N, CA and C of each residue as an Amber inpcrd file, in Angstrom:
protein
   336
 110.3410000  89.7400000 146.2320000 110.5290000  90.8890000 145.3720000
 112.0030000  91.0650000 145.0190000 112.8880000  90.8230000 145.9700000
 114.3240000  90.9610000 145.7450000 114.8380000  90.0020000 144.6800000
 114.2870000  88.7860000 144.6430000 114.7120000  87.7920000 143.6510000
 114.3480000  88.2490000 142.2430000 113.1530000  88.8250000 142.1050000
 112.7110000  89.2870000 140.8000000 113.5910000  90.4350000 140.3060000
 113.9360000  91.3430000 141.1990000 114.7920000  92.4700000 140.8390000
 116.1710000  91.9680000 140.4140000 116.7040000  90.9600000 141.1210000
 117.9960000  90.3850000 140.7670000 117.9480000  89.7400000 139.3870000
 116.8580000  89.0410000 139.0880000 116.7150000  88.3880000 137.7920000
 116.6580000  89.4180000 136.6770000 115.9520000  90.5170000 136.9110000
 115.8660000  91.5650000 135.8990000 117.2090000  92.2270000 135.6680000
 117.9470000  92.4820000 136.7290000 119.2460000  93.1310000 136.5630000
 120.2350000  92.2010000 135.8590000 120.1620000  90.9030000 136.1130000
 121.0350000  89.9480000 135.4260000 120.7000000  89.9030000 133.9360000
 119.4140000  89.9490000 133.6200000 118.9890000  89.9310000 132.2360000
 119.4370000  91.1990000 131.5130000 119.3670000  92.3220000 132.2040000
 119.7410000  93.5940000 131.6010000 121.2360000  93.6700000 131.3160000
 122.0480000  93.0380000 132.1410000 123.4920000  93.0920000 131.9470000
 123.9910000  92.0430000 130.9560000 123.1480000  91.1240000 130.5740000
 123.5320000  90.1020000 129.6160000 123.7870000  90.7570000 128.2560000
 124.9680000  90.5320000 127.7160000 125.3670000  91.1510000 126.4580000
 124.6860000  90.4610000 125.2780000 124.3410000  91.2640000 124.2920000
 123.7570000  90.7600000 123.0630000 124.9100000  90.5200000 122.0900000
 125.1380000  89.2680000 121.7290000 126.2370000  88.9500000 120.8180000
 125.9280000  89.4890000 119.4280000 126.9550000  89.6640000 118.6300000
 126.7880000  90.1790000 117.2750000 125.9160000  89.2350000 116.4380000
 126.0990000  87.9450000 116.6300000 125.3140000  86.9660000 115.8700000
 123.8340000  87.0390000 116.2500000 123.5760000  87.1520000 117.5340000
 122.1910000  87.2330000 118.0150000 121.5350000  88.5380000 117.5630000
 122.2970000  89.6300000 117.6180000 121.7970000  90.9230000 117.1600000
 121.4060000  90.8310000 115.6900000 122.2910000  90.2740000 114.8690000
 122.0330000  90.1590000 113.4350000 120.8230000  89.2680000 113.1540000
 120.6900000  88.1810000 113.8920000 119.5440000  87.2850000 113.7030000
 118.2340000  88.0080000 114.0310000 118.2120000  88.7290000 115.1250000
 117.0010000  89.4730000 115.5100000 116.7160000  90.5970000 114.5240000
 117.7540000  91.2710000 114.0640000 117.6100000  92.3510000 113.0870000
 117.0070000  91.8310000 111.7930000 117.5500000  90.7230000 111.2780000
 117.0490000  90.1490000 110.0260000 115.6250000  89.6170000 110.1780000
 115.3190000  89.0360000 111.3130000 113.9540000  88.5510000 111.5560000
 112.9680000  89.7160000 111.5740000 113.3410000  90.8050000 112.1910000
 112.4610000  91.9810000 112.2420000 112.2870000  92.5830000 110.8550000
 113.3490000  92.5900000 110.0540000 113.2360000  93.1110000 108.6840000
 112.2730000  92.2730000 107.8590000 112.2880000  90.9570000 108.0280000
 111.3680000  90.0900000 107.2850000 109.9180000  90.3560000 107.7000000
 109.6930000  90.4900000 108.9910000 108.3420000  90.7900000 109.4960000
 107.8960000  92.1530000 108.9840000 108.7980000  93.0980000 109.0200000
 108.4990000  94.4520000 108.5820000 108.1810000  94.5000000 107.0870000
 108.9250000  93.7530000 106.2870000 108.6640000  93.7070000 104.8430000
 107.2620000  93.1840000 104.5620000 106.8690000  92.1260000 105.2550000
 105.5150000  91.5730000 105.0710000 104.4760000  92.5960000 105.5140000
 104.7660000  93.3010000 106.5950000 103.8390000  94.3190000 107.0900000
 103.6700000  95.4430000 106.0610000 104.7760000  95.8920000 105.4640000
 104.6850000  96.9080000 104.4110000 103.8600000  96.3980000 103.2250000
 104.0650000  95.1510000 102.8440000 103.2810000  94.5780000 101.7410000
 101.7890000  94.6340000 102.0460000 101.4430000  94.3820000 103.2940000
 100.0330000  94.4230000 103.6880000  99.5140000  95.8520000 103.7920000
 100.3370000  96.7710000 104.3050000  99.9230000  98.1730000 104.3940000
  99.5810000  98.7130000 103.0080000 100.4270000  98.4150000 102.0360000
 100.2420000  98.9280000 100.6820000  99.3160000  98.0390000  99.8380000
  98.8090000  96.9730000 100.4230000  97.8650000  96.0530000  99.7760000
  98.3910000  95.5030000  98.4480000  99.6410000  95.0720000  98.4640000
 100.2400000  94.4770000  97.2700000  99.5650000  93.1710000  96.8900000
  98.8460000  92.5660000  97.8230000  98.1530000  91.3110000  97.5390000
  97.1080000  91.4900000  96.4420000  96.6400000  92.7070000  96.2190000
  95.6250000  92.9490000  95.1820000  96.1190000  92.5820000  93.7880000
  97.4050000  92.7940000  93.5380000  97.9720000  92.5080000  92.2150000
  98.9830000  91.3690000  92.2500000  99.0080000  90.6380000  93.3490000
  99.9700000  89.5490000  93.5010000  99.6640000  88.4130000  92.5150000
 100.6990000  87.8260000  91.9060000 100.4670000  86.7110000  90.9910000
 100.0490000  85.4180000  91.7150000 100.1860000  85.3820000  93.0510000
  99.8110000  84.1920000  93.8020000  98.3580000  84.2710000  94.2560000
  97.5990000  83.2880000  93.8670000  96.1750000  83.2720000  94.1980000
  95.9410000  83.2600000  95.7050000  96.7900000  82.5470000  96.4460000
  96.5780000  82.4540000  97.8980000  96.6670000  83.8220000  98.5760000
  97.5080000  84.7160000  98.0550000  97.6070000  86.0690000  98.6300000
  96.3370000  86.8670000  98.3310000  95.8790000  86.7830000  97.0950000
  94.6560000  87.5100000  96.7310000  93.4610000  86.9790000  97.4980000
  93.3870000  85.6660000  97.6410000  92.2620000  85.0480000  98.3400000
  92.2640000  85.4010000  99.8290000  93.4290000  85.3820000 100.4620000
  93.5470000  85.6750000 101.8900000  93.5570000  87.1840000 102.1690000
  93.7250000  87.9750000 101.1150000  93.8280000  89.4320000 101.2410000
  94.9360000  89.8460000 102.2080000  96.0360000  89.1430000 102.0960000
  97.2320000  89.4200000 102.8920000  98.4310000  88.7930000 102.1850000
  99.6040000  89.3080000 102.4650000 100.8170000  88.7430000 101.8810000
 101.0600000  87.3720000 102.5080000 101.0000000  86.3410000 101.6820000
 101.1960000  84.9720000 102.1590000 102.3650000  84.3030000 101.4590000
 103.0290000  85.0430000 100.5840000 104.1170000  84.4710000  99.8040000
 105.4540000  85.0800000 100.1600000 106.2210000  85.3830000  99.1380000
 107.5710000  85.9260000  99.2990000 107.5000000  87.4460000  99.3780000
 107.6340000  87.9800000 100.5730000 107.5150000  89.4190000 100.7640000
 108.6230000  90.1920000 100.0540000 109.7930000  89.5860000  99.8910000
 110.8940000  90.2470000  99.1950000 110.5360000  90.4600000  97.7270000
 110.0010000  89.4320000  97.0980000 109.5860000  89.5480000  95.6980000
 108.4800000  90.5840000  95.5510000 107.5750000  90.6100000  96.5010000
 106.4840000  91.5800000  96.4880000 107.0280000  93.0040000  96.5280000
 107.9410000  93.2680000  97.4530000 108.5130000  94.6070000  97.5650000
 109.3010000  94.9920000  96.3180000 110.0280000  94.0370000  95.7470000
 110.7920000  94.3150000  94.5290000 109.8540000  94.6500000  93.3770000
 108.7630000  93.9040000  93.2820000 107.8310000  94.0550000  92.1750000
 107.0150000  95.3410000  92.2800000 106.5270000  95.6580000  93.4510000
 105.5670000  96.7530000  93.5890000 106.0370000  97.9370000  94.4110000
 107.1200000  97.7930000  95.1240000 107.5680000  98.8460000  96.0270000
 107.9260000 100.1470000  95.3520000 108.4040000 100.0880000  94.1170000
 108.8110000 101.2950000  93.4060000 107.6170000 102.1470000  92.9850000
 106.4370000 101.5510000  92.9870000 105.2280000 102.2810000  92.5940000
 104.7200000 103.2030000  93.7020000 105.1470000 102.9580000  94.9330000
 104.6840000 103.7330000  96.0770000 105.5500000 104.9820000  96.2210000
 104.9410000 106.1650000  96.1850000 105.7290000 107.3980000  96.3420000
 106.4750000 107.4220000  97.6810000 107.6280000 108.0490000  97.6670000
 108.4770000 108.0960000  98.8590000 107.7480000 108.7300000 100.0510000
 106.9280000 109.7310000  99.8000000 106.1770000 110.3850000 100.8780000
 105.2330000 109.3980000 101.5630000 104.5870000 108.5420000 100.7960000
 103.6710000 107.5290000 101.3490000 104.4740000 106.4870000 102.1310000
 105.6270000 106.1080000 101.6000000 106.4960000 105.1700000 102.3230000
 106.9310000 105.7740000 103.6580000 107.2760000 107.0490000 103.6380000
 107.7180000 107.7290000 104.8440000 106.5950000 107.7590000 105.8810000
 105.3630000 108.0380000 105.4450000 104.2250000 108.0690000 106.3630000
 103.9810000 106.6910000 106.9840000 104.1140000 105.6380000 106.1700000
 103.9440000 104.2770000 106.6930000 105.0250000 103.9750000 107.7320000
 106.2530000 104.3870000 107.4540000 107.3440000 104.1900000 108.4120000
 107.0710000 104.9390000 109.7160000 106.5450000 106.1460000 109.6250000
 106.2290000 106.9260000 110.8200000 105.1790000 106.2020000 111.6710000
 104.1960000 105.5860000 111.0200000 103.1800000 104.8170000 111.7510000
 103.8110000 103.6310000 112.4600000 104.7270000 102.9740000 111.7910000
 105.4040000 101.8150000 112.3840000 106.2640000 102.2580000 113.5660000
 106.9760000 103.3550000 113.4040000 107.8040000 103.8600000 114.5040000
 106.9400000 104.2400000 115.7050000 105.7990000 104.8500000 115.4420000
 104.9080000 105.2600000 116.5280000 104.3190000 104.0570000 117.2650000
 104.1740000 102.9450000 116.5620000 103.5850000 101.7520000 117.1800000
 104.6290000 100.8050000 117.7690000 105.8960000 101.1880000 117.7360000
 106.9580000 100.3460000 118.2860000 106.7910000 100.2480000 119.7990000
 106.7120000  99.0280000 120.3230000 106.5600000  98.8670000 121.7730000
 107.7750000  99.4030000 122.5370000 107.5360000  99.8850000 123.7210000
 108.6110000 100.4460000 124.5490000 109.6770000  99.4010000 124.8590000
 109.2920000  98.1370000 124.9670000 110.2480000  97.0840000 125.3220000
 110.9930000  96.5120000 124.1120000 110.7780000  97.0690000 122.9120000
 111.4920000  96.5900000 121.7280000 112.9830000  96.8300000 121.9090000
 113.7690000  95.8590000 121.4930000 115.2130000  95.9500000 121.6600000
 115.8820000  96.7290000 120.5470000 117.1790000  96.9690000 120.6860000
 117.9310000  97.7240000 119.6780000 117.8600000  97.1320000 118.2610000
 117.9440000  95.8040000 118.0790000 117.8730000  95.2930000 116.7010000
 116.5330000  95.6120000 116.0360000 115.4590000  95.4870000 116.8000000
 114.1300000  95.7390000 116.2570000 113.9370000  97.2310000 115.9630000
 114.4040000  98.0580000 116.8520000 114.2930000  99.5130000 116.6500000
 115.0960000  99.9600000 115.4240000 116.2660000  99.3940000 115.2380000
 117.0970000  99.7420000 114.0820000 116.4110000  99.3210000 112.7860000
 115.8680000  98.1250000 112.7480000 115.2000000  97.6400000 111.5380000
 114.0060000  98.5180000 111.1760000 113.2870000  99.0050000 112.1570000
 112.0980000  99.8150000 111.9110000 112.4180000 101.2000000 111.3660000
 113.6810000 101.5850000 111.3540000 114.0850000 102.8700000 110.7980000
 114.0860000 102.8650000 109.2590000 114.0780000 101.6880000 108.6570000
 114.1840000 101.5710000 107.2070000 112.8540000 101.8380000 106.5090000
 112.9360000 102.5260000 105.3690000 111.7920000 102.6520000 104.4720000
 111.6750000 101.3360000 103.7010000 110.5260000 101.0570000 103.1000000
 110.3830000  99.7850000 102.3760000 111.4690000  99.5490000 101.3300000
 111.7730000 100.5580000 100.5110000 112.8050000 100.3920000  99.4880000
 114.1760000 100.1580000 100.0840000 114.4330000 100.7230000 101.2350000
 115.7280000 100.5630000 101.8950000 115.9100000  99.1550000 102.4420000
 114.8170000  98.4800000 102.7560000 114.9250000  97.0970000 103.2320000
 115.5880000  96.2200000 102.1820000 115.2470000  96.4580000 100.9130000
 115.8070000  95.6630000  99.8300000 117.2800000  96.0010000  99.5960000
 117.6240000  97.2750000  99.7300000 118.9960000  97.7100000  99.5250000
 119.9470000  97.1410000 100.5590000 119.4230000  96.8670000 101.7400000
 120.2630000  96.3920000 102.8360000 120.0950000  94.8950000 103.0850000
 119.8700000  94.1560000 102.0190000 119.8990000  92.7060000 102.0800000
 118.8040000  92.0370000 102.8800000 117.5950000  92.1490000 102.4180000
 116.4910000  91.4560000 103.0820000 116.5610000  89.9920000 102.7510000
């Protein structure tokens, strides 16, 4: 038991470098963008047949958000964000938690 506790404390004290933080942050934003595309069912009007056929975003989530994101009222975007925040796992790290604070339109503004 003592060895496991030591391993956990060593892991907890390990610093997250700026490069690693940014990589995790950007990865979470990409996952989040695809998730928003699926929540709002942008695949219904997607120009890519594979997205319509799979009934899920299977293409470029950034293009999807740019094309259709402005059609979603801010209140609906806010509600979707609240659902995502509520479903954030307790063990999610700071980069992931920070990325989940963004509304869909804000993801594009901050360089997805």
